[in-house]
N, CA and C atoms of all chains as a GROMACS GRO file, in nm:
protein
  606
    1UNK      N    1   0.408  -1.835  -1.381
    1UNK     CA    2   0.304  -1.935  -1.407
    1UNK      C    3   0.212  -1.885  -1.520
    2UNK      N    4   0.202  -1.965  -1.625
    2UNK     CA    5   0.115  -1.925  -1.737
    2UNK      C    6  -0.031  -1.951  -1.702
    3UNK      N    7  -0.120  -1.883  -1.772
    3UNK     CA    8  -0.262  -1.910  -1.748
    3UNK      C    9  -0.345  -1.875  -1.871
    4UNK      N   10  -0.468  -1.925  -1.872
    4UNK     CA   11  -0.558  -1.902  -1.986
    4UNK      C   12  -0.672  -1.806  -1.949
    5UNK      N   13  -0.647  -1.721  -1.852
    5UNK     CA   14  -0.755  -1.633  -1.803
    5UNK      C   15  -0.806  -1.542  -1.915
    6UNK      N   16  -0.711  -1.482  -1.990
    6UNK     CA   17  -0.754  -1.388  -2.095
    6UNK      C   18  -0.841  -1.459  -2.200
    7UNK      N   19  -0.793  -1.576  -2.244
    7UNK     CA   20  -0.867  -1.651  -2.348
    7UNK      C   21  -1.006  -1.690  -2.297
    8UNK      N   22  -1.014  -1.739  -2.175
    8UNK     CA   23  -1.143  -1.782  -2.118
    8UNK      C   24  -1.236  -1.663  -2.096
    9UNK      N   25  -1.177  -1.551  -2.052
    9UNK     CA   26  -1.257  -1.430  -2.030
    9UNK      C   27  -1.315  -1.380  -2.161
   10UNK      N   28  -1.231  -1.379  -2.265
   10UNK     CA   29  -1.278  -1.331  -2.395
   10UNK      C   30  -1.383  -1.425  -2.454
   11UNK      N   31  -1.366  -1.555  -2.429
   11UNK     CA   32  -1.468  -1.652  -2.473
   11UNK      C   33  -1.603  -1.622  -2.410
   12UNK      N   34  -1.599  -1.580  -2.283
   12UNK     CA   35  -1.724  -1.550  -2.211
   12UNK      C   36  -1.772  -1.408  -2.236
   13UNK      N   37  -1.698  -1.335  -2.323
   13UNK     CA   38  -1.728  -1.195  -2.357
   13UNK      C   39  -1.739  -1.107  -2.232
   14UNK      N   40  -1.644  -1.129  -2.142
   14UNK     CA   41  -1.639  -1.050  -2.019
   14UNK      C   42  -1.527  -0.947  -2.031
   15UNK      N   43  -1.549  -0.830  -1.973
   15UNK     CA   44  -1.440  -0.732  -1.968
   15UNK      C   45  -1.356  -0.761  -1.844
   16UNK      N   46  -1.238  -0.700  -1.840
   16UNK     CA   47  -1.154  -0.718  -1.720
   16UNK      C   48  -1.225  -0.663  -1.597
   17UNK      N   49  -1.294  -0.551  -1.614
   17UNK     CA   50  -1.369  -0.494  -1.501
   17UNK      C   51  -1.479  -0.587  -1.456
   18UNK      N   52  -1.550  -0.644  -1.555
   18UNK     CA   53  -1.661  -0.735  -1.524
   18UNK      C   54  -1.614  -0.858  -1.448
   19UNK      N   55  -1.502  -0.916  -1.495
   19UNK     CA   56  -1.447  -1.033  -1.426
   19UNK      C   57  -1.399  -0.994  -1.286
   20UNK      N   58  -1.334  -0.878  -1.279
   20UNK     CA   59  -1.286  -0.830  -1.149
   20UNK      C   60  -1.400  -0.812  -1.051
   21UNK      N   61  -1.510  -0.756  -1.101
   21UNK     CA   62  -1.627  -0.735  -1.015
   21UNK      C   63  -1.683  -0.868  -0.966
   22UNK      N   64  -1.688  -0.966  -1.057
   22UNK     CA   65  -1.740  -1.098  -1.019
   22UNK      C   66  -1.650  -1.166  -0.916
   23UNK      N   67  -1.520  -1.136  -0.923
   23UNK     CA   68  -1.425  -1.202  -0.832
   23UNK      C   69  -1.396  -1.120  -0.707
   24UNK      N   70  -1.441  -0.995  -0.707
   24UNK     CA   71  -1.414  -0.907  -0.593
   24UNK      C   72  -1.272  -0.854  -0.593
   25UNK      N   73  -1.214  -0.837  -0.713
   25UNK     CA   74  -1.080  -0.778  -0.723
   25UNK      C   75  -1.085  -0.663  -0.824
   26UNK      N   76  -0.978  -0.587  -0.832
   26UNK     CA   77  -0.976  -0.472  -0.922
   26UNK      C   78  -0.947  -0.514  -1.067
   27UNK      N   79  -0.978  -0.424  -1.161
   27UNK     CA   80  -0.948  -0.449  -1.302
   27UNK      C   81  -0.797  -0.466  -1.322
   28UNK      N   82  -0.720  -0.386  -1.247
   28UNK     CA   83  -0.573  -0.393  -1.259
   28UNK      C   84  -0.521  -0.530  -1.215
   29UNK      N   85  -0.586  -0.588  -1.116
   29UNK     CA   86  -0.542  -0.720  -1.068
   29UNK      C   87  -0.572  -0.828  -1.173
   30UNK      N   88  -0.689  -0.819  -1.238
   30UNK     CA   89  -0.721  -0.913  -1.346
   30UNK      C   90  -0.616  -0.899  -1.457
   31UNK      N   91  -0.583  -0.775  -1.491
   31UNK     CA   92  -0.483  -0.749  -1.595
   31UNK      C   93  -0.347  -0.807  -1.556
   32UNK      N   94  -0.308  -0.789  -1.428
   32UNK     CA   95  -0.179  -0.841  -1.382
   32UNK      C   96  -0.176  -0.994  -1.389
   33UNK      N   97  -0.288  -1.058  -1.357
   33UNK     CA   98  -0.294  -1.206  -1.363
   33UNK      C   99  -0.283  -1.251  -1.510
   34UNK      N  100  -0.358  -1.184  -1.598
   34UNK     CA  101  -0.357  -1.223  -1.740
   34UNK      C  102  -0.217  -1.210  -1.800
   35UNK      N  103  -0.144  -1.107  -1.757
   35UNK     CA  104  -0.010  -1.084  -1.812
   35UNK      C  105   0.099  -1.153  -1.731
   36UNK      N  106   0.058  -1.244  -1.643
   36UNK     CA  107   0.151  -1.324  -1.563
   36UNK      C  108   0.244  -1.239  -1.476
   37UNK      N  109   0.197  -1.119  -1.440
   37UNK     CA  110   0.276  -1.035  -1.350
   37UNK      C  111   0.241  -1.065  -1.204
   38UNK      N  112   0.129  -1.134  -1.183
   38UNK     CA  113   0.088  -1.167  -1.047
   38UNK      C  114   0.026  -1.306  -1.044
   39UNK      N  115   0.077  -1.390  -0.954
   39UNK     CA  116   0.020  -1.523  -0.934
   39UNK      C  117  -0.084  -1.514  -0.822
   40UNK      N  118  -0.210  -1.545  -0.852
   40UNK     CA  119  -0.313  -1.530  -0.748
   40UNK      C  120  -0.295  -1.632  -0.636
   41UNK      N  121  -0.355  -1.600  -0.521
   41UNK     CA  122  -0.355  -1.695  -0.409
   41UNK      C  123  -0.441  -1.815  -0.449
   42UNK      N  124  -0.432  -1.922  -0.372
   42UNK     CA  125  -0.511  -2.041  -0.403
   42UNK      C  126  -0.662  -2.012  -0.400
   43UNK      N  127  -0.714  -1.943  -0.298
   43UNK     CA  128  -0.860  -1.913  -0.300
   43UNK      C  129  -0.902  -1.834  -0.424
   44UNK      N  130  -0.818  -1.737  -0.465
   44UNK     CA  131  -0.854  -1.657  -0.583
   44UNK      C  132  -0.843  -1.742  -0.710
   45UNK      N  133  -0.741  -1.827  -0.717
   45UNK     CA  134  -0.726  -1.915  -0.834
   45UNK      C  135  -0.847  -2.008  -0.846
   46UNK      N  136  -0.893  -2.059  -0.732
   46UNK     CA  137  -1.010  -2.147  -0.734
   46UNK      C  138  -1.133  -2.068  -0.779
   47UNK      N  139  -1.146  -1.946  -0.728
   47UNK     CA  140  -1.261  -1.862  -0.766
   47UNK      C  141  -1.259  -1.833  -0.916
   48UNK      N  142  -1.140  -1.807  -0.971
   48UNK     CA  143  -1.127  -1.780  -1.114
   48UNK      C  144  -1.168  -1.904  -1.194
   49UNK      N  145  -1.117  -2.020  -1.151
   49UNK     CA  146  -1.148  -2.144  -1.223
   49UNK      C  147  -1.298  -2.172  -1.218
   50UNK      N  148  -1.359  -2.152  -1.102
   50UNK     CA  149  -1.505  -2.174  -1.089
   50UNK      C  150  -1.583  -2.080  -1.179
   51UNK      N  151  -1.533  -1.957  -1.191
   51UNK     CA  152  -1.600  -1.857  -1.275
   51UNK      C  153  -1.610  -1.907  -1.419
   52UNK      N  154  -1.507  -1.980  -1.462
   52UNK     CA  155  -1.505  -2.031  -1.600
   52UNK      C  156  -1.555  -2.175  -1.609
   53UNK      N  157  -1.602  -2.230  -1.497
   53UNK     CA  158  -1.649  -2.368  -1.497
   53UNK      C  159  -1.537  -2.468  -1.523
   54UNK      N  160  -1.417  -2.433  -1.481
   54UNK     CA  161  -1.300  -2.521  -1.504
   54UNK      C  162  -1.234  -2.553  -1.369
   55UNK      N  163  -1.128  -2.630  -1.378
   55UNK     CA  164  -1.048  -2.657  -1.258
   55UNK      C  165  -0.926  -2.566  -1.261
   56UNK      N  166  -0.860  -2.556  -1.147
   56UNK     CA  167  -0.741  -2.471  -1.138
   56UNK      C  168  -0.635  -2.519  -1.238
   57UNK      N  169  -0.619  -2.651  -1.248
   57UNK     CA  170  -0.516  -2.707  -1.338
   57UNK      C  171  -0.545  -2.675  -1.484
   58UNK      N  172  -0.672  -2.659  -1.517
   58UNK     CA  173  -0.708  -2.628  -1.656
   58UNK      C  174  -0.681  -2.481  -1.689
   59UNK      N  175  -0.686  -2.396  -1.588
   59UNK     CA  176  -0.668  -2.252  -1.611
   59UNK      C  177  -0.523  -2.209  -1.592
   60UNK      N  178  -0.458  -2.266  -1.489
   60UNK     CA  179  -0.320  -2.225  -1.457
   60UNK      C  180  -0.223  -2.338  -1.488
   61UNK      N  181  -0.109  -2.303  -1.547
   61UNK     CA  182  -0.012  -2.404  -1.586
   61UNK      C  183   0.125  -2.369  -1.530
   62UNK      N  184   0.180  -2.461  -1.453
   62UNK     CA  185   0.314  -2.440  -1.398
   62UNK      C  186   0.415  -2.476  -1.507
   63UNK      N  187   0.509  -2.383  -1.531
   63UNK     CA  188   0.608  -2.406  -1.638
   63UNK      C  189   0.705  -2.516  -1.598
   64UNK      N  190  -2.892  -0.424   0.623
   64UNK     CA  191  -2.888  -0.358   0.491
   64UNK      C  192  -2.848  -0.212   0.506
   65UNK      N  193  -2.917  -0.142   0.598
   65UNK     CA  194  -2.885  -0.001   0.615
   65UNK      C  195  -2.745   0.015   0.673
   66UNK      N  196  -2.702  -0.086   0.754
   66UNK     CA  197  -2.567  -0.079   0.811
   66UNK      C  198  -2.463  -0.088   0.700
   67UNK      N  199  -2.486  -0.182   0.605
   67UNK     CA  200  -2.394  -0.197   0.493
   67UNK      C  201  -2.383  -0.066   0.416
   68UNK      N  202  -2.500  -0.005   0.392
   68UNK     CA  203  -2.503   0.118   0.315
   68UNK      C  204  -2.425   0.228   0.388
   69UNK      N  205  -2.448   0.240   0.521
   69UNK     CA  206  -2.380   0.345   0.595
   69UNK      C  207  -2.230   0.316   0.604
   70UNK      N  208  -2.193   0.184   0.614
   70UNK     CA  209  -2.051   0.148   0.615
   70UNK      C  210  -1.986   0.191   0.485
   71UNK      N  211  -2.058   0.159   0.373
   71UNK     CA  212  -2.005   0.192   0.241
   71UNK      C  213  -1.991   0.342   0.224
   72UNK      N  214  -2.093   0.416   0.269
   72UNK     CA  215  -2.088   0.562   0.257
   72UNK      C  216  -1.974   0.618   0.342
   73UNK      N  217  -1.959   0.563   0.462
   73UNK     CA  218  -1.851   0.608   0.550
   73UNK      C  219  -1.716   0.583   0.488
   74UNK      N  220  -1.699   0.465   0.426
   74UNK     CA  221  -1.572   0.430   0.362
   74UNK      C  222  -1.543   0.524   0.246
   75UNK      N  223  -1.651   0.552   0.166
   75UNK     CA  224  -1.633   0.641   0.052
   75UNK      C  225  -1.593   0.781   0.099
   76UNK      N  226  -1.661   0.826   0.207
   76UNK     CA  227  -1.631   0.959   0.260
   76UNK      C  228  -1.487   0.965   0.310
   77UNK      N  229  -1.445   0.859   0.383
   77UNK     CA  230  -1.310   0.852   0.439
   77UNK      C  231  -1.208   0.849   0.327
   78UNK      N  232  -1.242   0.768   0.221
   78UNK     CA  233  -1.151   0.756   0.109
   78UNK      C  234  -1.136   0.890   0.038
   79UNK      N  235  -1.249   0.964   0.029
   79UNK     CA  236  -1.249   1.089  -0.046
   79UNK      C  237  -1.182   1.202   0.032
   80UNK      N  238  -1.217   1.214   0.160
   80UNK     CA  239  -1.171   1.328   0.238
   80UNK      C  240  -1.055   1.294   0.332
   81UNK      N  241  -1.026   1.164   0.346
   81UNK     CA  242  -0.920   1.121   0.438
   81UNK      C  243  -0.785   1.182   0.403
   82UNK      N  244  -0.751   1.178   0.272
   82UNK     CA  245  -0.624   1.234   0.227
   82UNK      C  246  -0.612   1.380   0.261
   83UNK      N  247  -0.717   1.453   0.220
   83UNK     CA  248  -0.715   1.598   0.241
   83UNK      C  249  -0.710   1.630   0.390
   84UNK      N  250  -0.792   1.557   0.467
   84UNK     CA  251  -0.796   1.582   0.612
   84UNK      C  252  -0.662   1.552   0.678
   85UNK      N  253  -0.604   1.436   0.642
   85UNK     CA  254  -0.476   1.396   0.702
   85UNK      C  255  -0.366   1.494   0.664
   86UNK      N  256  -0.361   1.528   0.534
   86UNK     CA  257  -0.256   1.620   0.487
   86UNK      C  258  -0.273   1.757   0.551
   87UNK      N  259  -0.397   1.803   0.561
   87UNK     CA  260  -0.423   1.934   0.622
   87UNK      C  261  -0.383   1.932   0.769
   88UNK      N  262  -0.419   1.823   0.840
   88UNK     CA  263  -0.385   1.813   0.983
   88UNK      C  264  -0.233   1.813   1.001
   89UNK      N  265  -0.163   1.735   0.917
   89UNK     CA  266  -0.017   1.729   0.927
   89UNK      C  267   0.045   1.864   0.889
   90UNK      N  268  -0.014   1.928   0.787
   90UNK     CA  269   0.034   2.060   0.744
   90UNK      C  270   0.017   2.163   0.855
   91UNK      N  271  -0.096   2.157   0.925
   91UNK     CA  272  -0.121   2.252   1.035
   91UNK      C  273  -0.021   2.226   1.149
   92UNK      N  274   0.008   2.098   1.176
   92UNK     CA  275   0.107   2.066   1.281
   92UNK      C  276   0.244   2.124   1.242
   93UNK      N  277   0.280   2.107   1.111
   93UNK     CA  278   0.408   2.162   1.065
   93UNK      C  279   0.409   2.315   1.075
   94UNK      N  280   0.294   2.376   1.042
   94UNK     CA  281   0.283   2.523   1.050
   94UNK      C  282   0.300   2.570   1.194
   95UNK      N  283   0.226   2.505   1.286
   95UNK     CA  284   0.233   2.544   1.427
   95UNK      C  285   0.375   2.523   1.481
   96UNK      N  286   0.436   2.409   1.444
   96UNK     CA  287   0.573   2.381   1.490
   96UNK      C  288   0.670   2.487   1.436
   97UNK      N  289   0.653   2.519   1.307
   97UNK     CA  290   0.739   2.620   1.245
   97UNK      C  291   0.722   2.755   1.313
   98UNK      N  292   0.596   2.792   1.341
   98UNK     CA  293   0.569   2.921   1.407
   98UNK      C  294   0.628   2.921   1.548
   99UNK      N  295   0.613   2.808   1.618
   99UNK     CA  296   0.664   2.798   1.755
   99UNK      C  297   0.816   2.813   1.757
  100UNK      N  298   0.881   2.766   1.648
  100UNK     CA  299   1.027   2.779   1.642
  100UNK      C  300   1.069   2.914   1.584
  101UNK      N  301   0.968   2.995   1.547
  101UNK     CA  302   0.998   3.126   1.490
  101UNK      C  303   1.039   3.120   1.345
  102UNK      N  304   1.015   3.004   1.281
  102UNK     CA  305   1.051   2.988   1.140
  102UNK      C  306   0.923   2.978   1.056
  103UNK      N  307   0.870   3.095   1.020
  103UNK     CA  308   0.742   3.101   0.948
  103UNK      C  309   0.751   3.032   0.812
  104UNK      N  310   0.863   3.055   0.742
  104UNK     CA  311   0.882   2.998   0.608
  104UNK      C  312   0.873   2.845   0.610
  105UNK      N  313   0.939   2.786   0.709
  105UNK     CA  314   0.939   2.639   0.722
  105UNK      C  315   0.797   2.589   0.747
  106UNK      N  316   0.725   2.657   0.836
  106UNK     CA  317   0.588   2.616   0.870
  106UNK      C  318   0.494   2.628   0.751
  107UNK      N  319   0.501   2.742   0.682
  107UNK     CA  320   0.412   2.764   0.568
  107UNK      C  321   0.446   2.667   0.455
  108UNK      N  322   0.578   2.646   0.430
  108UNK     CA  323   0.613   2.552   0.322
  108UNK      C  324   0.566   2.411   0.355
  109UNK      N  325   0.572   2.372   0.481
  109UNK     CA  326   0.523   2.240   0.522
  109UNK      C  327   0.376   2.224   0.491
  110UNK      N  328   0.298   2.327   0.525
  110UNK     CA  329   0.153   2.324   0.500
  110UNK      C  330   0.125   2.318   0.350
  111UNK      N  331   0.196   2.402   0.274
  111UNK     CA  332   0.174   2.407   0.128
  111UNK      C  333   0.210   2.273   0.063
  112UNK      N  334   0.324   2.215   0.104
  112UNK     CA  335   0.368   2.087   0.046
  112UNK      C  336   0.266   1.977   0.076
  113UNK      N  337   0.218   1.972   0.199
  113UNK     CA  338   0.122   1.868   0.237
  113UNK      C  339  -0.010   1.886   0.160
  114UNK      N  340  -0.055   2.010   0.146
  114UNK     CA  341  -0.180   2.035   0.072
  114UNK      C  342  -0.164   2.000  -0.076
  115UNK      N  343  -0.049   2.034  -0.133
  115UNK     CA  344  -0.023   2.003  -0.274
  115UNK      C  345  -0.022   1.852  -0.294
  116UNK      N  346   0.040   1.780  -0.202
  116UNK     CA  347   0.046   1.633  -0.209
  116UNK      C  348  -0.097   1.576  -0.209
  117UNK      N  349  -0.180   1.627  -0.119
  117UNK     CA  350  -0.318   1.576  -0.109
  117UNK      C  351  -0.397   1.606  -0.236
  118UNK      N  352  -0.378   1.725  -0.292
  118UNK     CA  353  -0.452   1.763  -0.413
  118UNK      C  354  -0.409   1.676  -0.532
  119UNK      N  355  -0.278   1.657  -0.548
  119UNK     CA  356  -0.226   1.573  -0.658
  119UNK      C  357  -0.280   1.431  -0.645
  120UNK      N  358  -0.280   1.380  -0.522
  120UNK     CA  359  -0.329   1.243  -0.498
  120UNK      C  360  -0.478   1.234  -0.530
  121UNK      N  361  -0.553   1.334  -0.491
  121UNK     CA  362  -0.698   1.333  -0.512
  121UNK      C  363  -0.731   1.342  -0.662
  122UNK      N  364  -0.657   1.426  -0.733
  122UNK     CA  365  -0.682   1.445  -0.876
  122UNK      C  366  -0.648   1.318  -0.955
  123UNK      N  367  -0.537   1.250  -0.917
  123UNK     CA  368  -0.493   1.134  -0.996
  123UNK      C  369  -0.547   1.001  -0.943
  124UNK      N  370  -0.629   1.006  -0.838
  124UNK     CA  371  -0.677   0.883  -0.772
  124UNK      C  372  -0.754   0.792  -0.868
  125UNK      N  373  -0.835   0.850  -0.954
  125UNK     CA  374  -0.919   0.769  -1.044
  125UNK      C  375  -0.839   0.712  -1.161
  126UNK      N  376  -0.731   0.779  -1.199
  126UNK     CA  377  -0.655   0.736  -1.316
  126UNK      C  378  -0.537   0.646  -1.280
  127UNK      N  379  -0.485   0.664  -1.160
  127UNK     CA  380  -0.365   0.589  -1.122
  127UNK      C  381  -0.395   0.493  -1.007
  128UNK      N  382  -0.357   0.366  -1.028
  128UNK     CA  383  -0.380   0.266  -0.923
  128UNK      C  384  -0.295   0.298  -0.800
  129UNK      N  385  -0.172   0.344  -0.826
  129UNK     CA  386  -0.082   0.376  -0.714
  129UNK      C  387  -0.140   0.488  -0.629
  130UNK      N  388  -0.194   0.592  -0.695
  130UNK     CA  389  -0.254   0.702  -0.620
  130UNK      C  390  -0.376   0.654  -0.543
  131UNK      N  391  -0.451   0.562  -0.604
  131UNK     CA  392  -0.567   0.505  -0.538
  131UNK      C  393  -0.524   0.429  -0.412
  132UNK      N  394  -0.413   0.353  -0.425
  132UNK     CA  395  -0.366   0.273  -0.312
  132UNK      C  396  -0.313   0.360  -0.198
  133UNK      N  397  -0.269   0.482  -0.232
  133UNK     CA  398  -0.218   0.572  -0.129
  133UNK      C  399  -0.330   0.642  -0.053
  134UNK      N  400  -0.454   0.627  -0.104
  134UNK     CA  401  -0.568   0.692  -0.039
  134UNK      C  402  -0.614   0.608   0.079
  135UNK      N  403  -0.645   0.670   0.191
  135UNK     CA  404  -0.692   0.593   0.305
  135UNK      C  405  -0.831   0.534   0.278
  136UNK      N  406  -0.857   0.418   0.329
  136UNK     CA  407  -0.989   0.356   0.315
  136UNK      C  408  -1.014   0.295   0.180
  137UNK      N  409  -0.908   0.287   0.095
  137UNK     CA  410  -0.925   0.227  -0.038
  137UNK      C  411  -0.958   0.078  -0.020
  138UNK      N  412  -1.054   0.029  -0.098
  138UNK     CA  413  -1.092  -0.113  -0.089
  138UNK      C  414  -0.988  -0.194  -0.168
  139UNK      N  415  -0.907  -0.270  -0.098
  139UNK     CA  416  -0.795  -0.338  -0.163
  139UNK      C  417  -0.818  -0.487  -0.177
  140UNK      N  418  -0.776  -0.544  -0.290
  140UNK     CA  419  -0.779  -0.689  -0.304
  140UNK      C  420  -0.642  -0.746  -0.263
  141UNK      N  421  -0.624  -0.878  -0.278
  141UNK     CA  422  -0.502  -0.941  -0.226
  141UNK      C  423  -0.375  -0.889  -0.291
  142UNK      N  424  -0.379  -0.860  -0.423
  142UNK     CA  425  -0.260  -0.809  -0.491
  142UNK      C  426  -0.227  -0.668  -0.439
  143UNK      N  427  -0.330  -0.586  -0.424
  143UNK     CA  428  -0.307  -0.451  -0.378
  143UNK      C  429  -0.256  -0.449  -0.233
  144UNK      N  430  -0.305  -0.545  -0.152
  144UNK     CA  431  -0.253  -0.556  -0.016
  144UNK      C  432  -0.107  -0.598  -0.018
  145UNK      N  433  -0.072  -0.687  -0.113
  145UNK     CA  434   0.067  -0.733  -0.126
  145UNK      C  435   0.157  -0.616  -0.167
  146UNK      N  436   0.105  -0.530  -0.255
  146UNK     CA  437   0.182  -0.412  -0.296
  146UNK      C  438   0.210  -0.325  -0.173
  147UNK      N  439   0.108  -0.309  -0.088
  147UNK     CA  440   0.125  -0.230   0.034
  147UNK      C  441   0.231  -0.290   0.125
  148UNK      N  442   0.228  -0.422   0.141
  148UNK     CA  443   0.324  -0.491   0.229
  148UNK      C  444   0.466  -0.477   0.172
  149UNK      N  445   0.479  -0.492   0.038
  149UNK     CA  446   0.612  -0.480  -0.025
  149UNK      C  447   0.666  -0.338  -0.013
  150UNK      N  448   0.574  -0.239  -0.031
  150UNK     CA  449   0.617  -0.099  -0.020
  150UNK      C  450   0.662  -0.070   0.124
  151UNK      N  451   0.587  -0.126   0.219
  151UNK     CA  452   0.621  -0.108   0.360
  151UNK      C  453   0.755  -0.173   0.392
  152UNK      N  454   0.778  -0.293   0.338
  152UNK     CA  455   0.904  -0.365   0.361
  152UNK      C  456   1.021  -0.287   0.304
  153UNK      N  457   1.002  -0.230   0.183
  153UNK     CA  458   1.110  -0.154   0.122
  153UNK      C  459   1.139  -0.028   0.204
  154UNK      N  460   1.031   0.038   0.251
  154UNK     CA  461   1.047   0.156   0.335
  154UNK      C  462   1.127   0.121   0.460
  155UNK      N  463   1.091   0.009   0.523
  155UNK     CA  464   1.161  -0.036   0.643
  155UNK      C  465   1.307  -0.066   0.615
  156UNK      N  466   1.334  -0.130   0.500
  156UNK     CA  467   1.473  -0.164   0.466
  156UNK      C  468   1.557  -0.039   0.446
  157UNK      N  469   1.499   0.058   0.373
  157UNK     CA  470   1.573   0.182   0.348
  157UNK      C  471   1.599   0.256   0.479
  158UNK      N  472   1.497   0.265   0.562
  158UNK     CA  473   1.513   0.334   0.691
  158UNK      C  474   1.618   0.265   0.777
  159UNK      N  475   1.614   0.133   0.780
  159UNK     CA  476   1.711   0.058   0.861
  159UNK      C  477   1.852   0.081   0.811
  160UNK      N  478   1.867   0.079   0.677
  160UNK     CA  479   1.999   0.102   0.619
  160UNK      C  480   2.052   0.240   0.658
  161UNK      N  481   1.962   0.341   0.646
  161UNK     CA  482   2.003   0.478   0.680
  161UNK      C  483   2.043   0.487   0.828
  162UNK      N  484   1.964   0.421   0.913
  162UNK     CA  485   1.992   0.426   1.057
  162UNK      C  486   2.125   0.356   1.089
  163UNK      N  487   2.149   0.240   1.029
  163UNK     CA  488   2.273   0.167   1.057
  163UNK      C  489   2.394   0.244   1.005
  164UNK      N  490   2.384   0.295   0.880
  164UNK     CA  491   2.495   0.375   0.825
  164UNK      C  492   2.515   0.500   0.910
  165UNK      N  493   2.403   0.562   0.950
  165UNK     CA  494   2.408   0.682   1.034
  165UNK      C  495   2.476   0.652   1.166
  166UNK      N  496   2.449   0.536   1.224
  166UNK     CA  497   2.511   0.499   1.351
  166UNK      C  498   2.663   0.488   1.335
  167UNK      N  499   2.706   0.412   1.232
  167UNK     CA  500   2.850   0.394   1.213
  167UNK      C  501   2.920   0.528   1.183
  168UNK      N  502   2.853   0.610   1.104
  168UNK     CA  503   2.911   0.741   1.067
  168UNK      C  504   2.926   0.830   1.191
  169UNK      N  505   2.817   0.840   1.269
  169UNK     CA  506   2.820   0.928   1.387
  169UNK      C  507   2.913   0.870   1.494
  170UNK      N  508   2.920   0.736   1.502
  170UNK     CA  509   3.009   0.672   1.599
  170UNK      C  510   3.156   0.700   1.560
  171UNK      N  511   3.184   0.689   1.431
  171UNK     CA  512   3.321   0.711   1.383
  171UNK      C  513   3.365   0.856   1.400
  172UNK      N  514   3.269   0.949   1.383
  172UNK     CA  515   3.303   1.091   1.395
  172UNK      C  516   3.284   1.142   1.538
  173UNK      N  517   3.255   1.051   1.630
  173UNK     CA  518   3.240   1.082   1.772
  173UNK      C  519   3.130   1.186   1.797
  174UNK      N  520   3.020   1.172   1.720
  174UNK     CA  521   2.910   1.267   1.735
  174UNK      C  522   2.815   1.221   1.846
  175UNK      N  523   2.748   1.319   1.907
  175UNK     CA  524   2.652   1.287   2.015
  175UNK      C  525   2.530   1.215   1.959
  176UNK      N  526   2.506   1.230   1.828
  176UNK     CA  527   2.390   1.166   1.765
  176UNK      C  528   2.407   1.015   1.754
  177UNK      N  529   2.528   0.963   1.785
  177UNK     CA  530   2.551   0.818   1.775
  177UNK      C  531   2.457   0.742   1.868
  178UNK      N  532   2.427   0.799   1.984
  178UNK     CA  533   2.338   0.732   2.079
  178UNK      C  534   2.197   0.720   2.021
  179UNK      N  535   2.152   0.826   1.953
  179UNK     CA  536   2.018   0.823   1.892
  179UNK      C  537   2.013   0.718   1.782
  180UNK      N  538   2.113   0.722   1.693
  180UNK     CA  539   2.117   0.624   1.583
  180UNK      C  540   2.131   0.482   1.639
  181UNK      N  541   2.212   0.467   1.743
  181UNK     CA  542   2.231   0.336   1.804
  181UNK      C  543   2.100   0.283   1.863
  182UNK      N  544   2.027   0.371   1.931
  182UNK     CA  545   1.897   0.331   1.989
  182UNK      C  546   1.799   0.290   1.880
  183UNK      N  547   1.796   0.369   1.772
  183UNK     CA  548   1.704   0.338   1.661
  183UNK      C  549   1.741   0.207   1.593
  184UNK      N  550   1.875   0.184   1.576
  184UNK     CA  551   1.921   0.060   1.514
  184UNK      C  552   1.885  -0.060   1.602
  185UNK      N  553   1.901  -0.043   1.733
  185UNK     CA  554   1.866  -0.152   1.826
  185UNK      C  555   1.716  -0.179   1.820
  186UNK      N  556   1.637  -0.072   1.815
  186UNK     CA  557   1.490  -0.089   1.807
  186UNK      C  558   1.452  -0.162   1.678
  187UNK      N  559   1.516  -0.122   1.566
  187UNK     CA  560   1.486  -0.188   1.438
  187UNK      C  561   1.522  -0.337   1.444
  188UNK      N  562   1.639  -0.366   1.499
  188UNK     CA  563   1.683  -0.505   1.509
  188UNK      C  564   1.590  -0.587   1.597
  189UNK      N  565   1.555  -0.532   1.713
  189UNK     CA  566   1.468  -0.606   1.805
  189UNK      C  567   1.328  -0.626   1.745
  190UNK      N  568   1.280  -0.524   1.674
  190UNK     CA  569   1.149  -0.536   1.610
  190UNK      C  570   1.150  -0.646   1.505
  191UNK      N  571   1.260  -0.651   1.428
  191UNK     CA  572   1.272  -0.754   1.323
  191UNK      C  573   1.274  -0.893   1.386
  192UNK      N  574   1.356  -0.909   1.491
  192UNK     CA  575   1.365  -1.040   1.557
  192UNK      C  576   1.230  -1.078   1.619
  193UNK      N  577   1.170  -0.981   1.690
  193UNK     CA  578   1.040  -1.007   1.755
  193UNK      C  579   0.932  -1.042   1.655
  194UNK      N  580   0.926  -0.967   1.545
  194UNK     CA  581   0.820  -0.993   1.447
  194UNK      C  582   0.844  -1.124   1.373
  195UNK      N  583   0.972  -1.162   1.355
  195UNK     CA  584   1.000  -1.292   1.292
  195UNK      C  585   0.946  -1.405   1.380
  196UNK      N  586   0.974  -1.396   1.511
  196UNK     CA  587   0.921  -1.499   1.603
  196UNK      C  588   0.769  -1.498   1.602
  197UNK      N  589   0.710  -1.378   1.606
  197UNK     CA  590   0.564  -1.365   1.612
  197UNK      C  591   0.497  -1.428   1.490
  198UNK      N  592   0.548  -1.391   1.371
  198UNK     CA  593   0.484  -1.442   1.248
  198UNK      C  594   0.517  -1.589   1.223
  199UNK      N  595   0.634  -1.634   1.273
  199UNK     CA  596   0.667  -1.777   1.258
  199UNK      C  597   0.569  -1.862   1.339
  200UNK      N  598   0.525  -1.812   1.453
  200UNK     CA  599   0.428  -1.886   1.534
  200UNK      C  600   0.287  -1.873   1.479
  201UNK      N  601   0.258  -1.756   1.418
  201UNK     CA  602   0.121  -1.725   1.376
  201UNK      C  603   0.088  -1.785   1.240
  202UNK      N  604   0.187  -1.788   1.150
  202UNK     CA  605   0.156  -1.831   1.013
  202UNK      C  606   0.187  -1.978   0.991
   0.00000   0.00000   0.00000
């Protein structure tokens, strides 16, 4: 599943650690999501979308 | 507030010293067992190996996520918990395979260990069936 987490995070000038801290996950997990190595659970996907003021569909794209 | 702080401190302490404590305790058990069997070399090597494992884990904990995940009391998110479950599943699969192959091998060679391997294989099978029913109802 593709996503725009990296682009949105960089737009907000957030580091991976900073985003991870805001979401309650590790920096490595943010990195894994950005590189499409890990698909987050629905609650985490919603939390990520809310963090960027977007919807899940706007952040995550099913191929 | 103070409870949260003490919880956090306790977790940090457990995370920091848990590895060393666990490895040392297991090493001492191996040492005592080795001494009881009259095999000093086996006992001492067990203690040394366990201590070395704990030291390597402690040194690399900050740099390696895997080493961090192997530390007790590590605060894990959903991905890290999934890694733990996958690692546990792989461990179980490998152990089951070894036990089943061991059973057939010992059974074919008419070894007395066939009963032990057979019991372990039966336990693994029953646990798998039982846990499948349990999680199918729970999830």
